[in-house]
VEXMARBA-585629 format. One record per atom (N, C-alpha, C): x, y, z; residue in one letter. Coordinates in pm, whole numbers, plus 50000, padded with zeros to 5 digits. Example, Ala and Ser with C-alpha at 12.3 -4.5 7.8 and 13.67 -1.06 7.14 Angstrom:
513194943150780A/512304955050780A/513204967050780A/512854977550708S/513674989450714S/512905000350787S/
// end
This chain:
040212579976213M/041362587476267M/042662582676204M/042802569076197F/044012563176140F/044172566975994F/043032566675919K/043062570275777K/043492584875759K/043012593575846K/043392607875838K/044892609675857K/045472601775950Q/046922602775974Q/047702598275851Q/047242587275789I/047912582175668I/047892592675559I/046742598975539V/046612609375436V/047552620975466V/047642624775592S/048522635875632S/049972632575603S/050392620275637Y/051772616175613Y/052112616475465Y/051162611475383I/051372611375237I/051502625575184I/050662634475235A/050712648475190A/052042654875225A/052542651875346I/053842657575389I/054962652375301I/054922639275272L/055952633275186L/055942639375047L/054742641174991L/054642647074857L/055152661374857L/054822669074961F/055282682874970F/056802683574977F/057382674575058G/058852674175069G/059502670574937G/058882661174865F/059442657074735F/059432668674636F/058322676174636V/058222687874547V/059282698174582V/059492700474712L/060522710074755L/061902705674711L/062162692574723L/063472687174685L/063742689274538L/062732686774455I/062892688874310I/063112703574281I/062342712274350G/062482726674327G/063852731674360G/064412727174474C/065752731374515C/066782726574416C/066602714174370S/067562708574274S/067592716774147S/066402720574097K/066342728573975K/066942742273997K/066682747974117S/067232761174148S/068742760974147S/069332750274206E/070792749174210E/071352747674070E/070652739473987E/071132737673850E/071092750873774E/070012758673796S/069892771573729S/071002780873771S/071302781073905S/072372789673955S/073692785973893S/073972773073881N/075232768773822N/075322772773677N/074172772373606D/074182776373465D/074602790973451D/074132799473543V/074442813673535V/075912816173565V/076452809273666E/077792812473712E/078882805673631E/078602793973576G/079652786773505G/079882792273367G/081112790373315S/081382794473178S/080812784173083S/080742787872954G/080192778872854G/078912784672799G/077842776572793T/076562780972740T/075502779772848T/074752790472871S/073732790372974S/072472783572922S/071482781873012S/070252774772977S/069472781872867S/069642794872853D/068912802172749D/069712803072619D/070822795972611G/071612795672488G/072682806172478G/072772815372576A/073802825772572A/075162820072612A/076212825172550K/077562821172587K/077982828972711K/078702822272800V/079112828372927V/080622827972938V/081202839572972L/082652840772990L/082902846473128L/083742839873205N/084052844473341N/085472850173347N/085572862373396V/086842869673401V/087182872773547V/088402868973588A/088832870973727A/089982880973734A/089702893373771P/090762903373790P/091142904773937P/092342909573964D/092682914174098D/091682925274132D/091242925774256A/090102934274294A/090242948774248A/091452954574255W/091612968774222W/091392971574074W/091482961273990M/091472963373845M/090112967073788M/089042962873855E/087712965373801E/087512980173771E/087902988573866E/087763003073847E/088873008773760E/090113005273791K/091243012273731K/091603007573591K/091102996073548L/091292991873409L/089992993073329L/088992999473390H/087703001873324H/087112988773269H/087122978473352L/086662965373306L/085162965173278L/084382972573353D/082942973273325D/082692979373188D/083482989373154E/083362995673022E/083702985572912E/084752977772934A/085152967572836A/084062957072819A/083482952972930I/082422942872925I/081192948272853I/080782960472885N/079622966372819N/079842967572669N/081042971472630Y/081372972472488Y/081202958972419Y/081712948472482F/081682935172420F/080272929472418F/079532931172527E/078172925772533E/077232933272438E/077452946272418D/076642953672321D/076912948772179D/078162945272155K/078562940472022K/078082926171997K/078052918372105Y/077642904272094Y/076552901472199Y/075282904072165P/074192902672263P/074012888472316P/074542878572245D/074392864672291D/075492860472388D/076322870072431V/077422867072524V/077192874372657V/077392867272765T/077382873172899T/078772871872959T/079332883173003V/080662883073065V/080492886173213V/080932877073297N/080852878773442N/082222882473499N/082232892273589L/083462895573662L/083482887973793L/084602881373822K/084772874073948K/086072878574013K/086112890474072P/087362895574130P/087872886674243P/089192886074255Y/089802879274370Y/090512889774454Y/090672887574585P/091102898274676P/092532903074656P/093482893974633D/094882897774617D/095642885974558D/096952887874536K/097752877674466K/097892864674544K/097612864874674D/097662852374751D/096622842374704D/095562847574639A/094492838774591A/094872830974466A/095972834674401L/096352828274275L/096642813374292L/097102809374408S/097422795274430S/096182786374417S/095002791974447T/093772784074434T/093462781174288T/093792790674200F/093632788174056F/094532776674013F/095782777074056A/096752766774017A/096272752974059A/095692752074177L/095222739174227L/094112733474138L/093152741874102K/092062737274016K/092542734073875K/093362743073821W/093812741173683W/094642728473668W/095392725073770S/096212712873764S/095342700373757S/094062701673797K/093112690473788K/092272691173660K/092582701073575G/091802702773453G/090482709473476G/090332716473589E/089082723173623E/089312738173632E/088252745873605T/088342760473622T/086962766673633T/086862776973716D/085642785073725D/085762797773642D/086952800173589V/087192812573516V/087902809673384V/087702818673288D/088282816973155D/089422826573129D/089452837573204I/090522847673193I/090892851973334I/092182853073360V/092662858373488V/093602869973460V/093422881073531L/094332892473521L/095162893173648L/096482893073632T/097382893373748T/098052906973761T/098292910773885D/098972923473915D/100472921273903D/100982922673781G/102392920073755G/102572906073697G/103432905073598L/103622892273530L/104442882373611L/105272887473702A/106052878373786A/105132869373869A/103932874273899N/102982866273976N/102342855273894N/102472856073761A/101882845973673A/102832834573642A/104112836673669V/105132826773631V/104912813473702V/104292813873821Q/104072801573897Q/103242791373819Q/102442795873722F/101612786673644F/102382779873531F/103532785373495L/104282780073381L/104892766473410L/105392764673529K/106092752273562K/105182740173547K/103882742173570Q/102912731173558Q/102222731073421Q/102662740173332D/102112740573196D/100592742373198D/100132752473272L/098702754373292L/098092765173202L/098932772473128L/098452783873049L/098582781172900L/097672787272823I/097802786272678I/098982794872633I/099572791172521D/100612799172457D/099922807372348D/099892820572364F/099162828972268F/099762828272128F/101022824172118D/101622822371985D/100982810771909D/100302801971980D/099642790571915D/098192793571881D/097792806171896T/096422810271867T/096422820671755T/095242825671723N/095132836071620N/095132850071682N/095602851171807F/095542864071876F/096302874971801F/097482871771749F/098332882071689F/098012884271541F/096742885671513E/096262888771379E/095442901571384E/095402908671272G/094602920871265G/095112931971354G/094222938471428D/094582949971511D/095542946371624D/095582933671662T/096462929571772T/097702922171721T/098102925171598A/099372919671546A/100522924671634A/101582917071639K/102692920371730K/103282934171704K/103292938571579D/103842951671545D/103012963171603D/101812960271646N/100932970771698N/101062972871849N/101962965271912F/102212967072055F/103352976972078F/103292984072189V/104302994172222V/105622987472260V/106692992172196G/108042988072233G/108202973172249G/108812969172360N/109062954972385N/108132949372493N/106932955072503T/106012950872610T/105642936072600T/105542930672479L/105202916572467L/106262907572528L/107502912272525S/108592904072581S/108452902572732S/107722911972797Y/107512910772941Y/106752897972975Y/105942893172879A/105092881472903A/105552869372822A/106842868972793N/107382857872715N/108562851772789N/108462839072819V/109532831772886V/109782818772810V/111042816172780N/111402803972707N/110592802472578N/110442813872507D/109702814072380D/108232810172395D/107692811972513T/106262809572537T/105592822772570T/104622826872487Q/103872839172514Q/102742835472610Q/103072835172740F/102152829772839F/101072839572881F/101202852272843A/100222862372882A/100232873672780A/099202881972789I/099132894272711I/099252905872811I/100192915072788P/100362926172882P/099242936472869P/098982943172979I/098032954272980I/098432963573094I/098252976673076S/098522986473182S/100012987673210S/100682995773127L/102142997273132L/102543007773236L/103453003973327E/103883013073434E/105363011373465E/105903020873540T/107263019573593T/107343027173724T/108323023773806Y/108513030773933Y/109283043773911Y/108793054473976A/109363067873959A/108993076174082A/109213089374072V/108873098474182V/107763107774135V/106593106574197N/105483115674170N/105663127974259N/105603139874200I/105863151874279I/104693161774272I/104593169874377N/103673181174381N/104483193574341N/104233198674222T/105063209574169T/104923222474250T/103743224974307E/103563236974390E/104473236574512E/104573225074575M/105443223674692M/106913225474654M/107273220474536F/108653222174489F/108953236974464F/107993244074408E/108183258274382E/108313266074513E/107483262674611E/107533269574741E/108873267174811E/109453255374789A/110753252174851A/111913256974764A/111583263474653E/112573268974559E/113413258074492E/112783246674468Y/113443236074393Y/113063236974245Y/113193249174191V/112973251774049V/114053261474001V/114333260973870D/115323270173816D/114663283373776D/115433292273710A/114933305673675A/113753304973578A/113703294073499E/112593292473403E/111413284873462E/111523281273588G/110433274173652G/110483259073637G/111573253873580N/111713239473564N/112133232973696N/111623221073720I/111933213873843I/113423210273848I/114053213073962L/115423208673986L/115363194374040L/115743185073956V/115563170873987V/116673165874080V/116343159774194P/117373153974281P/118033142174211P/119363142174207E/120073132074129E/120633120774213E/120633122174344T/121123111574433T/120113109374545T/120263098174615W/119373095674729W/119663105074844W/120883109474856E/121203119374959E/120443132274931E/120343135974802E/119563147874765E/118073145674790E/117573133474765I/116173130474798I/115923132974946I/116853128475029Y/116743130675174Y/116723145575207Y/117643153275148E/117723167675176E/116483174875126E/115993171175007Y/114753177074956Y/113603174175054Y/113503161575095A/112403157575184A/112453165175316A/113653167575364K/113823174775491K/113373189275478K/113763195775369K/113383209775350K/111893211075318K/111373201975236L/109963202375199L/109063200375321L/109533192475415K/108763189975537K/108683202275625K/109803209475637G/109843220875728G/109623216275871G/108713223075939D/108403219476078D/107163210676088D/106643206675973G/105393199075973G/105583184075963G/104503177475920K/104503162975904K/105303158975781K/105763146375778E/106513141475662E/105693143375534E/106363147675428V/105683149675299V/106353141375189V/107123131375230T/107763122275135T/107423107975174T/106883100575078S/106473086775103S/107183077375007S/107713066475061I/108333055974980I/107523043275001I/107283035874893Q/106423023974903Q/107143012774978Q/106893012275108W/107493002075195W/106432992475247W/105252992575185G/104182983675227G/104182970775146G/103002965575109P/102922952875037P/103722952374906P/103962963974846N/104742964474722N/106202968174744N/106702965774864A/108082969274898A/109092962174808A/108782949874765A/109712942574679A/109902949774546A/108852955874495S/108962963474370S/109792976074389S/109592982874504M/110382994874533M/111852991374547M/112152980474615M/113532975974630M/114152972574495M/113392965674412L/113902961574281L/114172973674193L/113232983174190A/113412995374110A/114633003174157A/114813004074288T/115953011274345T/117263004474309T/117272991274315K/118482983574283K/118862985274137K/117902984174047I/118172985773903I/118682999873874I/118043009973933A/118453023873911A/119863026373962A/120233019974071A/121543022074131A/122653014774057A/122403002174021D/123462993573967D/123302989873820D/122162993473760G/121942989973619G/121492975673599G/121362968073705T/120892954273699T/120462949873838T/119582940173845Y/119222934773976Y/120062922474009Y/120932918573917E/121682906173935E/123112908473985E/123612898474054K/125032897174085K/125372882374066K/126332879773980D/126662865873945D/125452858473890D/124632865773812G/123502859573744G/122262857273828G/122242862173953V/121112859874042V/120742872974111V/119472874874140L/119012886574215L/119812888074343L/120302900374368S/121062902974490S/120942917574529S/120822919874660Y/120792933574711Y/122062936974788Y/123022928074783D/124272930074858D/125322936774771D/125122949874747T/126092957774672T/126362970774749T/127522977074727P/127842989374800P/126793000374780P/126333002274657K/125363012974631K/124033010274701K/123602997774700M/122332994474764M/122432996074915M/123552992274972R/123752994075116R/123713008975152R/124333017175070E/124343031575096E/122933037275093E/122133032874996I/120753037674986I/119933033275107I/120103020775147L/119353015775262L/119703023375389L/120943027575401E/121343035675517E/120663049375514E/120493055075394I/119783067875381I/118313066075416I/117713055175371W/116323052375406W/116153051875558W/117073044875624K/117003043475770K/117163057075838K/118103065175788K/118303078575844K/117033086975826K/116403085675710G/115173093275685G/114043089475778G/113973076675813V/112963072175910V/113303077176049V/114563075576088D/114993079776223D/114793094776244D/115013102576137D/114913117176148D/113493122376124D/112553113376099G/111193117676074G/111033124975943G/111873121775845V/111833128275714V/111013120075614V/111123106775621F/110363097875533F/109193091875611F/108003092675554S/106813086975618S/106893071675622S/106363065875729V/106283051175739V/104833046475734V/103933055075689E/102513051475690E/102183040275592E/103033038175490T/102773027075398T/103013013575464T/103633013475582F/103803000875656F/102442994075676F/101463001975714T/100152996575749T/099072999575646T/099363008775555N/098383012275452N/099113014575321N/099003005175231K/099723005975103K/099443018975029K/098233024175043D/097813035874967D/097973048975045D/098643048575158A/098743060675242A/099433072075169A/100553069375103G/101263079775031G/100463085374916G/099853076474840R/099043080674726R/097853089074771R/097173084574876N/096003091974923N/096373105974970N/097493107075042A/097953120275088A/098363128974969A/098953122774869Y/099353129874747Y/098123135174675Y/097093126974667N/095863131174599N/095153142474672N/095423143874800S/094803154674877S/095713166874888S/096843166574815G/097743178074812G/098653179274933G/098803168475010Q/099583169075134Q/100933161875125Q/101263156775007M/102513149274992M/103313155374877M/104593158274902A/105433164574800A/106063154374706A/106473142874760M/107093132374679M/106533118874719M/106123111174619V/105653097474641V/106453088374549V/107273079874610L/108153071074534L/107523057274525L/106863054874415E/106273041974382E/105923042374235E/104853035874191T/104543036374049T/104293050774004T/104833054273888G/104723067873836G/103343071273783G/102383062373801A/101033064873751A/100283075073836A/100743077573956H/099943085674049H/099893100474013H/100873105473938A/100833119573898A/099613122373811A/099313113173720A/098133114873634A/096853113373716A/096833103673805E/095653101273888E/095313113373975E/096343120274025A/096123131274120A/095583143974055A/095673144873923V/095233157073853V/093773160273885V/092923149973885S/091503152473909S/091223156774052S/092203154874142F/092023158574282F/092623172274314F/093843175074264I/094523187474305I/094723197274189I/094323193174068G/094333202773958G/095413200673854G/095123205173736E/096053204273623E/097303212573649E/098453206973611G/099713214173622G/100343214073760G/099723207173854K/100273206773991K/100983193674022K/101013184673926T/101693171873946T/102663169273832T/103653161273860D/104613157473755D/105343144873801D/106173139373711V/106953127373741V/108413130273714V/109283126173806I/110723127073785I/111323113273813I/112543110673765P/113123097273783P/113583094773927P/113483082273969I/114213077874089I/115693079774059I/116493084474154P/117913086774124P/118573074874054P/119153077873937G/119823067573858G/118973061173751G/117643062073763S/116783054973668S/116733061673531S/117123074373522D/117193080873391D/118363075373310D/119313069073376I/120483063173309I/120393047973306I/120023041973419N/120033027373431N/118673020773420N/117613028673421G/116273022873417G/115723020273556G/114523014873560S/113813012273684S/113162998573673S/112132996373752R/111342984273736R/110132987573650R/110072982173528A/108912983973442A/108042971473453A/106752973273439F/105872961773454F/104512964473391F/103802953873365T/102412954573322T/101622944473403T/100312945973399A/099462935173445A/099482924373337A/099072912473373G/099092901373277G/097712895473257G/097382892273132I/096102885773101I/096392871273064I/095832862073141L/096102847773125L/094832840373084L/095022829673007V/093922820572975V/094362806473013V/093682800073107P/094072786573147P/093712776173041P/094552766073029K/094262755172936K/092972747972974K/092602748773101A/091402741973149A/090112748573101A/090182760873050S/088982767773003S/088422761172877S/087102759872873E/086422754572755E/086012765872661E/086312778172698E/085932789772617E/087162797672574E/088192790872531Q/089442797472495Q/089272806972375Q/088522802872275E/088332811372157E/087582824072194E/086532822772275L/085782834572318L/086632843372407L/087452837272490A/088352844872578A/089322853172496A/089912847172394I/090852854272308I/090162865772236I/088942863372191Q/088192873872123Q/087902885572216Q/087552882572341F/087272893172439F/088542901372467F/089672894672479I/090932901772503I/091262910772384I/091132905272264Q/091452912872143Q/090582925272129Q/089282923572142E/088342934172105E/087982943472221E/088002938372342A/087582946572457A/088752951372541A/089592942172587L/090702946272675L/091792953772600L/091982950572471M/092982957672390M/092392969672316M/091152972972344N/090492984272278N/091272997172306N/091813003772203P/092653015672226P/091933026772300P/090653028872270D/089923039772335D/089783037372485D/089533024972523I/089423021672665I/090773023172733I/091843018872666Q/093183020272723Q/093583034972739Q/093173043372647V/093443057772659V/092703063472780V/091453059672797A/090663064572912A/091313060373044A/091833048173049V/092533043273168V/093783051773195V/094533054773090A/095763062773105A/095453076873154A/094443083073096E/094143096873131E/093613098173274E/092923087773322E/092383088473457E/093343083073562E/094073072273527W/094873065273628W/096353064573597W/096793069773481G/098223070173450G/098813056873407G/097973046973381K/098443033873337K/098443033773185K/099633033373127L/099783035872984L/099263024472897L/098743027772777P/098303017472683P/099473008872635P/099192996172608V/100202987472547V/100032986972396V/098902992172346M/098672992672202M/099093006272148M/099843006272039K/100323018771980K/099173028171946K/098053022571899A/096923030871858A/096393039171973A/096513034272095G/096103041972211G/097223050372267G/098413044772269F/099583051472325F/099833064972258F/099683065372126E/099973077472050E/098953088572074E/097833085272136K/096803095372164K/097023102672297K/097933097472378I/098183103572510I/099043116072493I/098533127372541D/099273139972531D/099463145472672D/100593141772734A/100873146272871A/102373146072893A/102863156072967D/104303156772994D/104813144473068D/104003139473162W/104443128073241W/104653115673155W/103923114773043K/104083103072956K/105493102072903K/106043113372858E/107383113172799E/108433108972901E/108313113973023T/109263110073128T/109193095073154T/107983089873168L/107823075673195L/108323067073080L/108053071372958V/108503063572841V/110013062772836V/110683073872864E/112153073972863E/112713064172967E/112043063273081I/112493053773184I/112163039473143I/110943037373095I/110483023973058I/111383017672952I/111823025672856E/112613020372745E/113923013872790E/114433017672907I/115683011772955I/115483003773084I/114233001073118S/113932994373244S/113882979173228S/113762972473341Q/113712957873345Q/112492953273423Q/112062940973395T/110972935073473T/111552928073596T/110682923073680A/111122914973794A/111662901773742A/112562895273816P/113062882273772P/111932871973768P/111932863873665Y/110882853873652Y/111322840773717Y/111242840773850Y/111522828873929Y/110182822573968Y/110112809373968S/108842802773998S/108342805974138S/109262808974231E/108852812274368E/109192826774404E/109172835674306Y/109432849774335Y/108382855574429Y/107192849674429T/106132854574517T/106532853574665T/107442844474698V/107922843374836V/108652856174876V/109482861274784I/110212873674810I/109232885374823I/108262886074733E/107272896874739E/106492896674870E/106152884874916K/105362883675038K/106172887575162K/107432883675167N/108232885575288N/109002898775294N/109222905175180M/110032917375176M/109522928275271M/108212931375273P/107762942075364P/108132939375509P/107962927075553M/108282923575692M/109762925675722M/110632920575635H/112082921875657H/112512936475654H/112022943875552L/112432957775535L/111962966375652L/110742964375695Q/110202972375805Q/110952969675935Q/111352957275957K/112152954176077K/113472961776074K/114082962475956Y/115342969975944Y/115112984875966Y/114112990475900L/113883004875909L/113493009276051L/112853000476125M/112453003876262M/113523000376365M/114662995076319G/115762992576410G/115732979176481G/114832970176441D/114752957076504D/115912948076462D/116432950276340I/117622943076292I/118542953176225I/119842950076220D/120772959376156D/120882956376007D/121632964675936L/121722963575790L/122302950175748L/123382945875813D/124012933175776D/123032921475790D/122282921675898T/121302910875920T/120222911175814T/119742923275782F/118712924675679F/119202919175546F/120392923075504I/120942918375377I/121122903175380I/121612897975490T/121822883475501T/120502875975487T/119462880975553I/118142874675543I/117662874375398I/117812885675329L/117372886375189L/118152876675102L/119472876575116E/120312868075031E/120022853275055E/119802849575180E/119502835575210E/118132831675155E/117182840875162E/115852837975109E/115892836574957E/116612845474891I/116752844774746I/117432831674706I/118462827974780D/119182815574752D/118292803274770D/117332804174862G/116532792374896G/115302789974810G/114882799874732I/113652797974653I/113932790374524I/112892784074471D/112982777174342D/112942787674231D/113952787674147K/114032797674040K/113682791873903K/113582778873893D/113332772473764D/111882773873723D/111672774973592I/110312775973537I/110012763373457I/
// end
């Protein structure tokens, strides 16, 4: 009996030992698949982290398939992150010389500036990136300057956009906001935007949406630039100007009168979704939505017009940013993927035609044939980016809360402006 027990105990111990070894090997195998570098089968692995919305709208799967077909020994993994709040986790790892990703795509370059102060990003000017098809002369306009601070090319731009007014041309025609030749009568002031919105609404639901949700800081910045020709006062971002105060009063009146929708308060995409379903006459946010809506409501029923003043003073122009951390051990492969896949003109054209996000490469840009492109280009050429402050993300995060309190009457205009100015004054602006 005793001998049988001993044998049983030994068998159990051996079984547990085998399980332990098996689990250890399984974990090692899993890490080989997920980590960048070279996998157990000899294939090179590249990990790419985009903001979640980019996978579909920048055709990243198409870019990956193109690259993997061209280089069968390379595996490219997508590791999307939920939103810009997740970027701080990258900074923490990179500052320790560690990384799970080799490329990060940020929604706007101002969100990438936080990595510069700690010197966590490669300088593309120190690489061979600007050779061949991706030479600097092959980029559209001054887009590369959007990703250059203190003579450091900290990112590569992709997906060129600007803030404008997306319109439903059928609704404009029904409201008789067209001339004898059928051309759109463009509202030239914010007071006219209000009057248009009031007439377009009629007795129904609001048909004008302004981006007052998570991207409210971009809407404010675009409005400020269009009104004053600059976002600065005494060399620093400021919203305390007579023109900006006048516009904010019109916004408040539009909310009070039920003329401007407030649905973007709780759903960033509310205006765009209603526009895509043919229920919104004007959507004031990125001008990309006119192109996007074509597949939903039909050709010739959408167009883009300037935010009042932006045809003269510009708006907020921006791109997404492609970053490579110094902590990556696959920098050369990362650069090659950006050059050949993300900068692929054909893929960038497909993105523009479906989603209205313009190519940054001339070879793709010149292939776009759409009326909205010309309007956006004219605005982009005189537009400005967001200020590159190391803590600009604080303003982006808090702006929706402050603005919504003002628009709903919880605070008055003076208090709102004071809150903004104090917050701007208090953030770290150095890079």
